[in-house]
VOLONU-172279 format. One record per atom (N, C-alpha, C): residue in three letters; x, y, z. Coordinates in steps of 0.05 Angstrom, whole numbers, plus 5000, padded with zeros to 4 digits. Atoms other than C-alpha are relative to their C-alpha. Last residue first. Layout:
ALAXYZ;...
END
This chain:
ILE500949734989;ILE500756265415;ILE498250184984;ARG501749895018;ARG501455485406;ARG499550295016;ALA502549924993;ALA507155225450;ALA498650184978;CYS501649895021;CYS513654875442;CYS497250075012;PHE502949924994;PHE519254685488;PHE498550144979;ALA501549865019;ALA525954335483;ALA497150065007;ASP502550024999;ASP531554105530;ASP498550174978;LEU500650145027;LEU538953985530;LEU496849934995;ALA498250005020;ALA539254185603;ALA499549854974;ALA497650124991;ALA532954265634;ALA502450024982;LEU498350165017;LEU528454825615;LEU502049865011;LYS497850144984;LYS523255145663;LYS501449784982;VAL499650305006;VAL518655615622;VAL502749905012;VAL497150055006;VAL516756205662;VAL500249684990;GLY499249885027;GLY509556485662;GLY502949994993;GLY500349744999;GLY508556285734;GLY501250164975;GLU500849944975;GLU511055595722;GLU499950305003;VAL500349725003;VAL511755235656;VAL498550105029;ARG502649924986;ARG514554555659;ARG500350314998;PRO499449774985;PRO519454245607;PRO497450115014;GLU502249954985;GLU517553525581;GLU500650275020;PHE499449794979;PHE521453295523;PHE498150135016;GLY497550084985;GLY521752665482;GLY500250235018;PRO499250294993;PRO516652895430;PRO502649975014;VAL497950025019;VAL515153635440;VAL500849735005;PRO497750194991;PRO508653675480;PRO501749944976;ILE500550255014;ILE504554305461;ILE502349835004;PRO497550175005;PRO504254865511;PRO499149764986;LEU501150254995;LEU497955335499;LEU502349794996;CYS499350185022;CYS500056055503;CYS499249735009;ASN502150165005;ASN496756535549;ASN500549774983;ARG500850154978;ARG503156855572;ARG497949785001;MET500050305002;MET505256975503;MET499349875023;MET502050075018;MET503557735497;MET500049724997;ALA503049974989;ALA507257845562;ALA497649924981;PRO500949735006;PRO513657525538;PRO497050025008;LEU501849955021;LEU514556835570;LEU499950284995;PRO502749854990;PRO520256815619;PRO498850064973;PHE500849795025;PHE525556305592;PHE497250075009;ASP502749904999;ASP529055945651;ASP499550194975;GLN500649705007;GLN535255515643;GLN497050065001;ALA502949945001;ALA538054855666;ALA499750304995;GLU501549904979;GLU545154745647;GLU497550064999;ARG500150214976;ARG548554355598;ARG499350075027;THR497949974979;THR546854855541;THR499949735018;LEU497750125009;LEU542854735480;LEU502349965016;ASN497849994984;ASN536454965510;ASN502249824992;PHE498250225002;PHE531155015454;PHE502150095020;VAL497749874983;VAL525055515455;VAL501649725006;PHE498150214991;PHE519855415403;PHE502250115016;LEU497249864989;LEU513755875395;LEU501349735009;LEU498550204986;LEU508555605342;LEU502350155013;ARG497449894990;ARG503456075310;ARG501349815020;GLU498950164982;GLU497555805266;GLU502550085005;GLY501549934974;GLY493756365230;GLY501249805022;GLU503050015000;GLU495456115160;GLU498750005027;LYS501350025029;LYS502856005175;LYS496849965004;GLU503249975006;GLU507256115230;GLU499349964974;ARG500450095026;ARG514055905264;ARG497050044995;ILE502950045006;ILE516256325322;ILE499949914970;PHE501149915025;PHE523356285347;PHE497149935001;ALA503149935002;ALA527556175408;ALA499250144975;LEU500749965027;LEU534855905417;LEU496749964998;LEU502550195010;LEU537055955486;LEU499750094974;ASP498850135019;ASP543556255519;ASP497949794990;ARG499850254991;ARG540056805558;ARG500949814972;ASP497250124993;ASP542157445535;ASP499849765013;HIS498949804980;HIS534957765534;HIS502749865015;THR499950164977;THR532257155496;THR501250155023;ASP497849904982;ASP529557585439;ASP500049825023;VAL501349854978;VAL524857195392;VAL502550055017;PHE498650054976;PHE527156965325;PHE499050165020;THR499049734986;THR521956975269;THR501249955023;MET498550064978;MET520456395218;MET501350275011;GLU497949804998;GLU515256395163;GLU501349925030;GLY501049744987;GLY511555755149;GLY502450195002;ASP499549745016;ASP513855255098;ASP499550225009;LEU499050055031;LEU513854565129;LEU501050224985;LEU497250125000;LEU513954735202;LEU500849934974;PRO497949795000;PRO507955215196;PRO503049874999;PRO499549875025;PRO503654625172;PRO502450225001;HIS500349694998;HIS503654275239;HIS501550134975;MET502649964990;MET502153505238;MET499650335004;LYS502250035020;LYS507953355191;LYS497250115010;ARG499449805022;ARG513253625240;ARG497750014977;PHE500649754990;PHE510153225294;PHE500550204980;ALA503050005002;ALA510352585250;ALA499250295013;LEU500949915028;LEU517752795239;LEU497349984998;THR499549705004;THR518752825315;THR499750074969;GLN502149864984;GLN515352145332;GLN500550324991;ARG502750055015;ARG519051765276;ARG498150205014;TYR499849895026;TYR525852065300;TYR497250024990;HIS499749714998;HIS524351925374;HIS499950144969;HIS502749924994;HIS522651225357;HIS499650285004;LEU501350075023;LEU529851105328;LEU496750125001;VAL499549785022;VAL533051475384;VAL498349994974;SER497550005019;SER530150975431;SER500050264983;GLY498649764993;GLY524851105485;GLY502450034985;GLN501449775008;GLN519950585457;GLN501150275005;ASP500049814977;ASP525050055459;ASP498850264991;LEU501050084975;LEU523949455419;LEU500150175022;GLU503150025004;GLU524949785352;GLU498449885024;GLN501249744997;GLN531950015379;GLN496849954995;VAL499949944973;VAL534649335381;VAL498350245013;ASP501950184987;ASP532049145313;ASP500150035032;VAL503049955009;VAL535249755283;VAL498149835016;ALA501250115025;ALA542049615312;ALA497350085001;ALA501849805007;ALA545050085368;ALA498149914976;ALA501849934979;ALA548849555401;ALA497750184995;VAL501350215000;VAL551949365332;VAL497850055023;HIS502349975021;HIS553850095327;HIS498149745000;GLU501749804990;GLU558050075393;GLU497350044981;PRO501850124980;PRO561249455367;PRO497750175012;PRO499349984970;PRO563649795308;PRO498249905018;VAL502349914982;VAL561849535240;VAL501050005027;PRO500750114975;PRO568349485198;PRO497750115011;LEU499349864973;LEU568749775130;LEU499049845020;TRP497749835010;TRP568249355065;TRP501250205019;SER500849755003;SER564348835104;SER502150204990;ARG498549824981;ARG566848165099;ARG499650234992;GLY497649875009;GLY561647735060;GLY501250135026;THR497850205006;THR556647225084;THR502550104994;GLU500350284989;GLU550447555108;GLU502549845001;THR499250205019;THR552348265098;THR499949775011;PHE499649865025;PHE548948875134;PHE501149824976;GLY502250065020;GLY545648385187;GLY500750194971;ALA502549854993;ALA549748665244;ALA498350014980;HIS499549665008;HIS556348485212;HIS497450145005;HIS497149955014;HIS554047705219;HIS500150314989;LYS499350105024;LYS547247725258;LYS503050104991;GLN498850244993;GLN545647845331;GLN500749854976;ALA497850014981;ALA544848585328;ALA501349725002;GLU500850224981;GLU540248625265;GLU502649915019;TRP502950095001;TRP540549235222;TRP499149825022;PRO500450234983;PRO547249605232;PRO497049925003;MET502549984982;MET548350065173;MET499749745018;PRO502650115006;PRO555550005146;PRO497550045021;THR500150264994;THR561050485160;THR497549904995;ARG500750175022;ARG561151145122;ARG499749735008;CYS502749945004;CYS561751645180;CYS498649824980;GLY501249994976;GLY568651425201;GLY496950065001;ASP501150244996;ASP570451345130;ASP498849945026;ARG503150025001;ARG570752055118;ARG498949745005;GLY501250055020;GLY578452215133;GLY497049985007;LYS500550305004;LYS582652135194;LYS497949984978;PHE502550015008;PHE585552865189;PHE499449684996;ALA501249734990;ALA591953015231;ALA496749994991;PRO501750084978;PRO593752255225;PRO498450265005;TRP499750164975;TRP592952185164;TRP502350085012;PHE499349834979;PHE592452725110;PHE500349855027;ARG498549805004;ARG592752325048;ARG500950175027;ILE497650155001;ILE589651675074;ILE502450234997;GLY499350094972;GLY583652075099;GLY502949914997;TYR499749744987;TYR582452415031;TYR501649965027;PRO497449905009;PRO583651754993;PRO500850255014;ASP500249735008;ASP578251435035;ASP502850124993;THR500350005029;THR579350695040;THR499850304991;LEU500949765016;LEU581650685115;LEU500049894969;ASP502849985009;ASP581950055154;ASP499050184980;GLU500150255016;GLU589549995160;GLU497049944989;PHE499549945030;PHE589450685185;PHE500049774982;THR497249975003;THR585150465242;THR501050104972;LEU498650205020;LEU578250645249;LEU503250035002;GLU497049984997;GLU574251005305;GLU501249774983;ALA498650244993;ALA566751045282;ALA503150085001;GLU497850035021;GLU563251695287;GLU501649775009;THR498049875000;THR556951585328;THR502349984980;LEU497450115005;LEU550451305311;LEU502050195000;GLY498149834986;GLY544351625338;GLY502549905000;LEU499050194979;LEU539951065308;LEU501950125019;GLU502750084988;GLU536151575264;GLU500449785021;GLU500649784978;GLU543151865249;GLU497449915014;GLY498650074972;GLY544551175214;GLY499550215020;GLN500150284992;GLN543451425141;GLN501349935027;TYR498150185010;TYR544152175136;TYR499649735012;LEU499150214981;LEU537952615144;LEU502049834987;CYS498950215008;CYS536553255102;CYS501249845023;ILE497950104984;ILE531953795117;ILE500949764989;SER500250285003;SER527554265078;SER502549905019;GLY498250135021;GLY527554975102;GLY499249684997;ARG501249965024;ARG525055355165;ARG501849914973;LEU499049765016;LEU527655075226;LEU498649994973;ALA501249754996;ALA523654625270;ALA500950234985;ALA502850005012;ALA525753955244;ALA498250255003;LEU500149985029;LEU532754115252;LEU497250004993;VAL499249755011;VAL531854305325;VAL499849974970;SER502449794996;SER527953675343;SER500950284990;ILE502250025023;ILE533253265303;ILE497650155007;SER498949915026;SER538953555346;SER497949954979;LEU500749694998;LEU534953445414;LEU500950134970;LYS503449945000;LYS534052705402;LYS499950304997;ALA501050125025;ALA541552555384;ALA497350074997;VAL499549815024;VAL543953055437;VAL499049914972;ARG501649764995;ARG539852635491;ARG500950224977;GLU502650065007;GLU542751995464;GLU498550235001;LEU500550075028;LEU549752205467;LEU497249994992;GLU502349855013;GLU549152525535;GLU499949954972;THR502550034983;THR553152025578;THR497650164983;PRO501250225010;PRO558951965525;PRO497149955014;ASN498850254985;ASN561552655538;ASN497949794992;GLU497549934986;GLU561153345503;GLU500749775016;ALA500150104974;ALA556253145450;ALA502750045014;PHE501749814986;PHE555853595387;PHE500349915031;ARG499249725000;ARG561153315340;ARG498850125025;THR497449994990;THR559852585359;THR501150285005;VAL500450084965;VAL552652645357;VAL502950025010;HIS500549744979;HIS553853035290;HIS499649915027;ARG502750054994;ARG557252445249;ARG499550215024;VAL500350124978;VAL564052725224;VAL497149975011;VAL499249854974;VAL563453015159;VAL499949805022;ASP497149885000;ASP563252765084;ASP501050125027;HIS498150215005;HIS557352255082;HIS502950135001;ASN499750155024;ASN552752725114;ASN502349834998;SER498150245009;SER550653055181;SER499949904971;PHE497949994981;PHE547253675211;PHE502149784996;ALA499250314986;ALA542953805156;ALA502350065019;TRP498049974978;TRP538954445129;TRP500749695008;CYS500350294992;CYS535954485055;CYS502349985026;VAL497550104990;VAL535155205038;VAL499349715007;TRP500950234976;TRP530155564996;TRP502649855008;GLY499350285006;GLY530656214952;GLY499449835026;ASN502150175008;ASN526256834954;ASN501049724993;VAL502549875004;VAL530457334988;VAL498149824996;VAL501450165022;VAL536556955012;VAL497250125000;THR498250045027;THR541357395048;THR498249954980;ASP499349755009;ASP537457615110;ASP501050034973;GLN502449855005;GLN534256975120;GLN500350264991;PHE501250065022;PHE540856655112;PHE497550124992;THR498649935025;THR544357055156;THR498749914977;SER500749715002;SER539056965211;SER501550094973;VAL502150005013;VAL540056195200;VAL498850304995;VAL499850105025;VAL547256225210;VAL497250034987;ARG498549845016;ARG547056705270;ARG499949894972;ARG501649775010;ARG541356335303;ARG501850204980;ILE502350085016;ILE544855685297;ILE498450254993;PHE499050065026;PHE551355975324;PHE497949944982;ARG499049725012;ARG548156375383;ARG501049904972;ALA502449835006;ALA543955765406;ALA501050244984;SER501049834983;SER549755285402;SER497850164993;PHE503150104993;PHE551654655369;PHE499250185024;ALA501749824986;ALA558654875333;ALA496949895004;PRO500350134973;PRO563054255310;PRO497950175019;GLY497650004980;GLY561554355239;GLY499749955027;LEU498850284999;LEU556054125188;LEU502850015014;LEU500850134974;LEU551554725205;LEU501249684999;ASP500349834974;ASP554655185155;ASP499249875023;PHE498550154978;PHE556654645104;PHE499650165027;THR497349924996;THR551454885053;THR501249835020;TYR498750044972;TYR545454635023;TYR502650065004;CYS497250104997;CYS541454864960;CYS500449945031;MET498549944975;MET534554954936;MET502849885002;HIS501749984981;HIS530454954875;HIS500650065029;LEU500350204983;LEU536155154831;LEU497550005018;LYS497450114996;LYS535855664774;LYS499549725018;ASP499350065026;ASP529556014747;ASP503049854999;ASN501550235009;ASN525456094807;ASN500949914973;GLY501049975026;GLY528856784816;GLY498049794992;SER501749785002;SER533556624873;SER498550024970;THR502650104998;THR536755924885;THR497850264996;TYR500450285015;TYR543755974860;TYR496949975003;ILE499949965029;ILE544656714880;ILE498849804985;ALA501849835008;ALA542256604950;ALA499950094971;LEU502850104998;LEU546356004958;LEU497850184992;THR499750135023;THR552756384934;THR497149814999;THR500349815020;THR551256874991;THR499749864972;LEU502749954997;LEU550156305040;LEU499550214976;SER502150225010;SER556755985018;SER497350104998;ARG501949855017;ARG561056655023;ARG498049764990;PRO501949814989;PRO564556435086;PRO498250124982;GLY498749874974;GLY567255785055;GLY498250215013;ASP498849735009;ASP564355644984;ASP501050155026;GLY497949974982;GLY561654934988;GLY501750224995;VAL498149755005;VAL555154944954;VAL502049985023;GLU498149964975;GLU551554284948;GLU501950234994;GLY497149945003;GLY545554394900;GLY501749965027;VAL499049924979;VAL538454084906;VAL502950024997;THR496950024997;THR534353974848;THR501050125027;ALA498849794983;ALA526753844837;ALA503349945000;ARG497550054997;ARG521953524791;ARG501350205016;ASP498950064972;ASP514653534793;ASP502549925006;PRO501649914976;PRO513153534719;PRO501049915026;TYR500950264991;TYR518853444664;TYR498450105026;SER501650135020;SER520254074622;SER498649735007;ASP502749905001;ASP521854454687;ASP498949874975;ILE501650124979;ILE528354014694;ILE497250095000;LEU500550305004;LEU530754214626;LEU498349885022;SER501850035021;SER529654944640;SER499249744992;ARG502849994992;ARG532854864705;ARG497950024982;LEU500650254988;LEU539254574674;LEU496950065012;ARG500450185021;ARG539355184624;ARG499349735016;LYS502649935016;LYS538255684680;LYS499949784981;LEU502450064987;LEU543755344717;LEU497750074991;PHE500550285003;PHE548555424660;PHE497649885017;GLU501450085027;GLU546856144659;GLU499949724995;ILE503049965000;ILE548556234730;ILE498749934974;ASN501550264988;ASN555255844726;ASN496850074999;GLU501150155024;GLU558556404684;GLU498049765006;PRO502649905006;PRO559056834746;PRO498649844977;GLN499849805025;GLN564556384770;GLN497150114994;SER501949784995;SER563656034839;SER500350194981;LYS502450074999;LYS570255634828;LYS498350255008;ASP499950275009;ASP577755664813;ASP496949895004;HIS499550055027;HIS578156414812;HIS499649734990;LEU501749865018;LEU575656704879;LEU500249914972;HIS500350175026;HIS577956114922;HIS498450214983;ASN502749885003;ASN580756534982;ASN499649914970;GLN500449845025;GLN586856064996;GLN497350135001;MET498149744998;MET589055815062;MET499850194979;SER501749804987;SER583155285063;SER501550265007;TYR502049905017;TYR586854875010;TYR498450255013;PRO499149735011;PRO592954825055;PRO498050124983;ASN500450035031;ASN589554245092;ASN500750294989;THR499350245007;THR591854155164;THR499749944967;ASP497450025005;ASP592354875182;ASP500649714990;SER498850264994;SER584754935177;SER502949984994;GLU497250055014;GLU581055575172;GLU500949725013;LEU500250135023;LEU573455575189;LEU502549914985;GLY501050244995;GLY574555765263;GLY499749824973;ALA498750164988;ALA574456475249;ALA499449725011;THR499650265015;THR569856665198;THR502149865013;GLU502350155010;GLU566057205235;GLU500549734989;ALA501050094976;ALA572257475273;ALA497649804991;ASP500849804984;ASP576057545206;ASP498549875027;TYR502450054983;TYR579857045165;TYR499350235020;ILE499649834976;ILE584157285108;ILE497449955018;MET502449964988;MET584756745054;MET500750175028;PRO500450154974;PRO590656825010;PRO497350095011;PRO498649834974;PRO589457084942;PRO499849835018;ASN501749914979;ASN587756584881;ASN501450135024;ASP499750114971;ASP591956604824;ASP498050095020;ARG498549834981;ARG588856804755;ARG500349895026;LEU498250174983;LEU587456264705;LEU501350175021;GLN497449884998;GLN584556784656;GLN502149825018;LYS498450075025;LYS578856334639;LYS502850115000;ASP499049755014;ASP576656324713;ASP501649974973;HIS497449864995;HIS573655674725;HIS500550264990;PHE498449835016;PHE566555394719;PHE502550095013;TYR500150105027;TYR563054754748;TYR501750184982;TYR497350025014;TYR565354854817;TYR500249964970;ASN498849735007;ASN559055194848;ASN503349984989;VAL501449865025;VAL554954554839;VAL501350304996;THR498149785008;THR560054134880;THR498650194979;ASP497649994984;ASP555153514876;ASP502050264989;LEU498149955018;LEU548353654850;LEU502550045011;ARG498049824982;ARG543353294886;ARG502350054982;PHE496850035000;PHE537953094832;PHE501250195023;GLY498149754997;GLY530253024828;GLY503049925001;ASP501449794993;ASP524252554816;ASP502050265007;VAL499249904974;VAL527352004777;VAL499050305008;GLY502049944978;GLY522951754725;GLY501250075025;ARG500550264986;ARG527251404671;ARG498350035026;ASP501350185013;ASP526851994627;ASP499249745010;LEU502649905000;LEU529352434679;LEU498149834984;TRP500950084975;TRP535451984685;TRP497150105003;PHE500150294998;PHE537252034613;PHE498449905026;ARG502550065012;ARG535552794614;ARG499649664999;VAL502049954984;VAL541152884666;VAL497049904989;ALA499750184979;ALA545952534622;ALA497750045019;ASP501250265011;ASP543952944563;ASP500149785021;LEU502749964998;LEU545053574606;LEU498549754987;VAL500650064973;VAL552253334617;VAL496850065004;ALA499650264994;ALA553353284541;ALA499049925031;ASP502250195012;ASP549953934526;ASP500249715006;GLN502749964984;GLN554154314579;GLN497949824985;VAL500150144973;VAL560453984551;VAL497250075015;GLU500150315007;GLU558854184477;GLU500049835030;PRO503250074999;PRO557654894503;PRO499649714995;ASN500850125023;ASN565154934524;ASN497449924998;HIS500449775019;HIS565955414581;HIS499649904971;PHE502449935004;PHE564254814624;PHE499750274983;ASN499949735006;ASN570854514620;ASN497450094990;LEU501349975026;LEU570553874657;LEU500250314994;ASP502749825003;ASP575053784714;ASP499150024971;PRO499949775018;PRO579453164715;PRO498050165002;GLN502849875000;GLN578252664774;GLN500450254984;SER501850205018;SER584152174771;SER497350104997;THR498949965024;THR588852724799;THR498649834979;LEU498150175007;LEU583952714859;LEU501550054973;PHE499850214979;PHE580053344878;PHE502449814993;ASN500749914974;ASN579654004845;ASN500249815019;HIS501450204984;HIS583153734782;HIS499450145030;MET501149944973;MET585854164727;MET498449795012;TYR502849974998;TYR590053894668;TYR499150075028;TYR501650064972;TYR596854084654;TYR497349984996;GLN501649824988;GLN600054034583;GLN499149955029;LYS497949814990;LYS605253654544;LYS498750265012;ARG500749755008;ARG599153324509;ARG502350245006;VAL500449995028;VAL602552674518;VAL498950254986;GLY497550025019;GLY606452764577;GLY499350014972;ASP500450215017;ASP600453004620;ASP502049994979;TRP498649975025;TRP602153424682;TRP499249784984;GLU498750225005;GLU596853494736;GLU501249984972;TRP499450045027;TRP594054134767;TRP501849744997;GLY502650075016;GLY590354294829;GLY500549954972;PRO501049825023;PRO596854244867;PRO497749914988;GLY498349935019;GLY597653874932;GLY498950174981;GLY497049994995;GLY592253544977;GLY501550094974;PHE498950244988;PHE585353274969;PHE502850035002;ILE501250044975;ILE581953964961;ILE501349755015;SER502150224997;SER586654074903;SER499049985029;LEU499250274986;LEU590754724897;LEU497349834999;TRP502250134991;TRP590855324851;TRP500649745013;ASN500150094971;ASN597055714849;ASN497949825010;ASN500649794981;ASN597755814772;ASN500249855026;PRO501049725010;PRO599755484708;PRO499450225019;ALA503249995004;ALA603354904742;ALA499550314987;THR501750024978;THR611454914739;THR496950054989;GLY501150284998;GLY615454794676;GLY497949935021;ASP498150194982;ASP619955404687;ASP498849715003;PRO497750025017;PRO616155754624;PRO502349845019;LYS498449725001;LYS609755684660;LYS502949914988;PRO498549954979;PRO605955024637;PRO501250305001;ASP496950045006;ASP600855014584;ASP501450085028;ALA498549775001;ALA593454934603;ALA503149954999;TRP497450065006;TRP588054414599;TRP501350284999;VAL498849744997;VAL581154464632;VAL503249954996;TYR499149984970;TYR577153894600;TYR501950235003;TRP502250074985;TRP572653844538;TRP500850015030;ASP500549804984;ASP577454224496;ASP497549975021;ALA497449884992;ALA580953654460;ALA499650225023;ARG500649924973;ARG574253324454;ARG502350105015;ALA502649894996;ALA574153254381;ALA499550095025;ASN502150195003;ASN581753154376;ASN497250155006;THR501649945025;THR586653704362;THR497649844999;ARG501149744998;ARG590853804425;ARG497650054980;SER498849775020;SER591953054426;SER498950285009;THR498350145022;THR590652394463;THR501750214983;ARG497250004994;ARG588252704530;ARG502049894976;SER499149744997;SER581352884506;SER503350015004;GLU499649885024;GLU580052184481;GLU501350285000;VAL498350145016;VAL580851864547;VAL500850074971;PHE497649884993;PHE577652464581;PHE502249804985;TRP499549715009;TRP571452354542;TRP502950095008;PRO499249985027;PRO571551594550;PRO500750304989;HIS502349935013;HIS571751644627;HIS500650034968;LYS500550205015;LYS577551334655;LYS497750044985;ASP498550025021;ASP580151964681;ASP499849774985;SER497650164993;SER574251994725;SER501550034975;THR500450305008;THR569352574713;THR502449825007;HIS497650125007;HIS569153304739;HIS499049684992;SER497949775003;SER563753834756;SER502649854989;ILE499349925025;ILE558353334737;ILE502150234996;VAL497349934993;VAL557352894795;VAL501250124974;GLN498849935028;GLN549852834793;GLN502850115005;ASP497649795002;ASP547052494854;ASP500650044969;ILE497550145006;ILE540152174853;ILE502350224996;ILE497849845007;ILE533552354884;ILE502749884996;VAL497450085006;VAL527651904888;VAL501850184989;LYS498849885024;LYS520852104918;LYS503049884999;LEU497549875001;LEU517851624967;LEU501150104976;GLY500449734998;GLY510751434970;GLY502550195006;LEU499749904968;LEU511950704987;LEU499550305004;ARG502350134986;ARG509750524917;ARG499750075028;HIS502349855008;HIS514651064892;HIS497649845011;ALA500049764990;ALA520350714928;ALA497650204998;GLU500850034976;GLU518550064903;GLU499950255017;SER502550084998;SER518750284832;SER499149975028;MET501549715001;MET525150674844;MET496949915001;MET499649864978;MET528550024868;MET498150245001;ALA501650154980;ALA525849594812;ALA500050175027;ASP502649985005;ASP528550094762;ASP498149875023;PHE501049714993;PHE535050134796;PHE496950054996;ASP500249974970;ASP535449384796;ASP499250275006;ALA502750114997;ALA533649394718;ALA499949985034;LEU502449815007;LEU539149894710;LEU497449875008;THR500549915028;THR544149364739;THR497950235000;GLY502750155016;GLY547149184805;GLY500150124973;PHE502749924987;PHE551649594858;PHE497449894986;MET499650024974;MET558449314841;MET497250075013;PRO500850244991;PRO556249254770;PRO500349935029;ASP497050164996;ASP556750014768;ASP498849735007;VAL499850064969;VAL549750284743;VAL502649824999;ASP500250314996;ASP549350614675;ASP500849985030;CYS502550135007;CYS548451314646;CYS499449695002;TYR501949864987;TYR553951734673;TYR497149885001;ASN502450005018;ASN559251294651;ASN497750085018;SER498850075025;SER566551384681;SER497749944978;VAL501550125019;VAL564851734742;VAL500849944974;ASP498749985024;ASP569451944799;ASP498749824978;TYR500349715009;TYR564852054856;TYR502050074978;GLY502249975018;GLY563751304861;GLY500250314991;MET502750124992;MET567951214922;MET497850034981;ASP501149804981;ASP573651674903;ASP497149875009;ALA497849884989;ALA577951184866;ALA499350195019;MET500349994969;MET571850754853;MET502850115013;PRO497850154990;PRO573550564781;PRO500250045031;SER497849874990;SER566650814764;SER502349835007;THR497350135006;THR560250644734;THR502050165011;PHE499350025028;PHE554451004772;PHE502549844992;PHE500050285004;PHE551850864842;PHE500849944969;PRO499850125029;PRO552951564864;PRO500249685003;SER497649955007;SER549651764934;SER500849834973;LEU497850215001;LEU542751624933;LEU502450144993;TRP497949885021;TRP537552154957;TRP502149765003;ILE497650164995;ILE531051854989;ILE501950164980;ALA498150085019;ALA524852254994;ALA502549895008;ASP501449965023;ASP518852455039;ASP501549904974;VAL498749825019;VAL520852215109;VAL498350014969;GLY501849745006;GLY515751915157;GLY501650224982;LEU499249754985;LEU520951455191;LEU498450224994;SER500850034972;SER517250795170;SER500750285015;ALA502549835000;ALA518851035098;ALA498549965027;ILE499749715010;ILE526050895107;ILE497150115002;HIS498849854973;HIS525150225146;HIS499650304993;PRO502149944982;PRO520350005085;PRO500950145027;LEU501849735003;LEU526050205037;LEU497549995020;ARG499949854976;ARG530749645067;ARG498250264993;GLN500950154979;GLN529949115013;GLN499150165024;THR502950065004;THR530049614957;THR499049865024;ILE501949724995;ILE536349914985;ILE497449914996;GLY500449974971;GLY539149174991;GLY498650275003;LYS501950174988;LYS537549054917;LYS499750045031;LEU502949855006;LEU541149724897;LEU497749785008;ASP500850015026;ASP547549474931;ASP497250084996;GLY502949955003;GLY551849504995;GLY499350024970;ILE500549745009;ILE558849214994;ILE497050014994;GLY499049794977;GLY561248595033;GLY499350284992;ASP497649905009;ASP560948144969;ASP501050225020;GLY498050134982;GLY555247694997;GLY503250124993;ASN498750165018;ASN550247874942;ASN502449875015;THR501650235005;THR545248234983;THR501249794987;ASP499050185018;ASP549148785018;ASP498149754998;GLN500550264999;GLN545249345052;GLN501349864976;PHE502850014989;PHE546650085069;PHE499249675001;SER500250054973;SER553950185066;SER497049965011;ARG497950154991;ARG556150224994;ARG499249875027;PRO500450245010;PRO549550554975;PRO501849795009;TYR497450055010;TYR550351165019;TYR500249694992;ILE498750264999;ILE543151355029;ILE502949984984;GLN497850055018;GLN540952045044;GLN500949715007;TYR497850184989;TYR534252135073;TYR502049884983;ILE498550175018;ILE530552745054;ILE501449845011;VAL498450134984;VAL524853105095;VAL501449784983;ALA499750345002;ALA521053575050;ALA502149925021;GLY500750084975;GLY519554325069;GLY500249695004;ARG500049774986;ARG519154524997;ARG499149905028;TRP497449934987;TRP520853924957;TRP500050185021;TRP499650224979;TRP513553694944;TRP502650055015;ASP498449874981;ASP512654404907;ASP500649775021;SER497249895009;SER510454114844;SER501550095020;GLY500649795022;GLY504753664876;GLY502950104994;ALA500750095028;ALA505053274940;ALA500050244982;THR497849915019;THR508853515005;THR499449874969;THR499049704993;THR502953525053;THR502450094983;GLY501249775013;GLY499952945020;GLY501250265005;ARG498349774989;ARG504852435043;ARG499050254987;ASP500949745007;ASP499751825036;ASP501850225012;VAL500349864976;VAL503851165039;VAL499150294990;ALA498349755001;ALA502750704982;ALA499650175025;MET501449745002;MET500150014998;MET501650245005;
END
């Protein structure tokens, strides 16, 4: 039976939607090779539907040499045999739709694998049909790279090719050459790949590194990054990439017209949507505003602003306020975790005793913010970041910067389904591609199903609460003065319903005196939290939440 998710039906289903990110390698293995696959996703879709989410987002499952775990695509229009077949994808999508779930897939079009036929041809000469499909440049007279651009994965952003006797640009691994979007033929080719999946029936696209498509044609050097008080903490001396102000190797103005071309294609199919990943340092929200304004580019974007270590009222208020001040008519997708960052329970909790409380409070905060929200597989179980040895690592980013940076494998370990089974039920006979930590086994789905007070049940209750109150889907949001108290307070309202939320993200009990005009409010139980109201004062425990209709 299909699930009725009427609140997000129609062409604006994405506005206020809850999206569940699946990392296919780590979700469910069905063929015993220790790696998740599409059939495994199909098998576990009922679990996702039971959470009350609206859509799934699949990280890349396309044909790839897997140098960067699938983010190095060698064929945009087929499934890597590791994950199954196109028929498996169609079956998965059919089951998702039966359960009322939209299907969003990754599009990694800023770069390809160096094994992609386009690059194989491009590097053969300077005169072939695809010679200008990638970013090629002559060396400086002394043989060094064309400019000072760096790779996120370490070292220069250029790699020498002895056949063409030129450098090619790569923002990531040397095996991930950047496409040249200044060439209209390249734009046409990637749009054809998008059209392939639209014709297949997907509901939307998550656009990887959406602000990386274009580079400065003049190849000007990036200046150094100067951090001020507002951006302090964003810098990192582990990776030199953060020491540059990336004015010229990404976020170029030409990207606007391409995004309009993309939106035009998307709009020619009914009820489809796009969500872009914007990584632009302190300029991320400004870039987001540009990319989502005017209803002719992206439907929504997400940034890394809430994917750092800060979990405080002041920080969240500053980020959300900046978004609201900057983005006039665009839309945001908020998230605390994804496949690229340390799991948020580990980032936010100050000690092991508060892990469960932090897991519950964080989804309550996320569900109350204005915007769509994205959940990462396993966070509904309160999974912590896995501690892995160097020998366990597969992530080239972590291998390159170990031990100062341990990479992204710690958040990519397999989903624990059944505590008493081999590898917690992730793979029946194989050796899982990353180990399943013992603490994750103890938090397996079947264990939490039996505990009404578990993080899993809290997620279901919180998302049901969000669906019950229309202001939480797309209503307005106004912050409330807390008079120097370290509290996060705001009002969500739509069509006459006004809800006051107060969150205490600190480790101490706090009082919130209700403003005079709110004294007659009607408290509404927030799943998992029970603050008291005494004499017009909300009594919040540490890591507590309050809601009232005003």
